[in-house]
N, C-alpha and C positions, 0 to 999 in steps of 0.2 A: 272476737270474744266468744266464749262458749254459749250454749243455749241458756234461756232465762233461769231455769232451775239451777244449773251449774253456776251461773253468774251470781245468783243469790247466795249460794253456799260459799263461793269464793269471798264475797263481801263479808259474810259472817265470820269466816276463817280469819280474814285480815283484821276485822274489828277485835276479835278475841286475841289475836296475836299482838296487836298494838296495846291492848289493855294489859295482857300478861307481861309484855315487855317493859311496861312502866315500873314494875316491881321486881322483875327477875332478869332483865337485860339479856334476852336471847338473840337479839340482833341489833345492828347499829342504824336504826331508822327512827325518825322522830314523829312521823304521822302516817295515818292509813293511806293517804294519797301517795306518799313516797314509797311505801311498800307495794302498792298497786303498780306504780310506774316502774320501779326499779327491779322488783322481785317477781311479781305475778306476771307482768307482761313478758319478761324474759322466760320464765318457767313455761308459759303457754306455748312458746315457740317450738317446744319439743314435740307437740302433739302430732304434726304431720309424719313424724318418725315412729309413731306408735300405732300398732294395729289393735283392733278391738279386743282380742283375747290374749294379749301379751301378758307374760309374767315379768314384773319389773322389780329391779333392785336399785334403790337410791342409797348411795353410800355417803355417810356424813350429812344427814338430812337437815341438821341445824333446826331452824324454826319452821321447816316444812317446805323449803324451796330446793328443788322442784317437786319432791315426793308427794306432799299433801295436795298440791295444785294438780298433779297428774292424777291422783286418786279421785279428786273431785270431778275433774273434767273428762275422765275416762272410766266411768263406773263399772265397765265390764272387765277391766284388767284386775289382776291381783298385784297390788303395789306394796312392796316391802320397804320400809324405811329403817335404815340402820343408823343409830345415833348413840354415841358413847356417853354423852353428857346427860346426867340423870335429870336435871331440870328441863332440858329441851325434850327429852324422851317423855317425861311426865306431861308436858304441854301437848305433844303430838298424840299421846294416848287420850288426853282430854278432848282434843279436836275430833279424833275418831269416834268417841262416845257421843259428844254433843251434836255432831253433824251426821250421825248414823252412817259412817263410812265403813261398811262391812267389808269392802274390798281393800282396806288399808291395814297392814300389819306392821306394828312398831316393835323393833328389836333394840332394847337398851343394852348395847354391847359394842365393843370395838370390832372392826372388821379385821380378821386375822387370816393369814394364808391357811388353807385347809380347814376352813370353818364348816359348820354344819347347817348353813342357811339354805342349801339346795341349789338347784340350777334354774336359770332365768333366760328368757328370750331377749331381754333388754336390760342392760346395766347402765346407770347414769350416775353422775356426780357433778356437783357445782361448787367451786371454791373449796375443794377437798385436798387434793394432792397432785403430784405430777402424773403424767400419763403412765410412766413406768411403774410407779408405786401402786396406782389404781389397778393396773393389769396384774402385778405381782400378787396383790392381796386378794383379787377376786377372779383370777383366771379359771379356777375350778368351779366357779359359779355360772360361767357362761355356757349355754347350750352350744353344741357344734354349729347349729344354724343361727345362733343368736348374734347380737351386736352390742357394742358400746356406743352410746351417744353422750359424749362428754361436753359440758359447758366450759369453754375456754376463752381466753382473751385475744391478744394480738397474734397475727399470723407468724411473725418472727419468733415469738416465744413458743408457739406451737411447734414450729419447724425445729427449734432447738430441742424441745422435749421429744420429738419424734425420732431424733437421731439414735435413740436407744431402743427403738421398736424393732423387733425381729420381723423383717419384711418377708422372710421365708415362711413365717407362720401366720402373719397378719397382713391385711390390706387396709388402707385408710382413705378417707376423704375429708377434706376441710370445707365446711359450708358456712358462709357468712350469715350471721344473724341480722335481723332487721333492727338495728339499734342506732338511733341518730346521735346519741350522746357519747358513746365510746365504742371502740373496735371490739366486737365479740364474735366468736365462732363456735360452731359445733364441730367436734372431731368424731366422725363415725368410723369405728374400727370393727372389722369382721375377720373371722378366721378364714384362711384359704380353704376351699372345698377339698 
């Protein structure tokens, strides 16, 4: 778990998310405990892949997983959250304001190929789309030295998705997440030098 200050902000975030969810249905969880166990714990597992001054793009941020958790637990990063759903984006902007997350930028828009979001050293997504679709939509946003760290499920499904990856252009690594309940992995994708 992060340091005490970050931990406190994560609890505040989860409580606000749970309250907001009661009236606006931004995710399918019933309690703060379930959000902590299923969403926050998994989101925090990306932290070893983040360096202090990364610029991060989280595509399809939803209720803030992993984007808001990354912003809270990595305050020196610039973390951009892209969410097309107005209700979810409103909630994320409220969290930014309430928790004083100056390093979190919320974009209420769809991610499109050739967007104007800029370039990032790390791009992530959780429960958003296939690897091919993520790369197609955001390839112009990845710095040459940058990487994707994508939250994915079973190894078989990942291997199926990776068949469409241009291995002349990209290299990848599949890393198992520490999840006792179900099979989850990170797929780290980098451009060849």
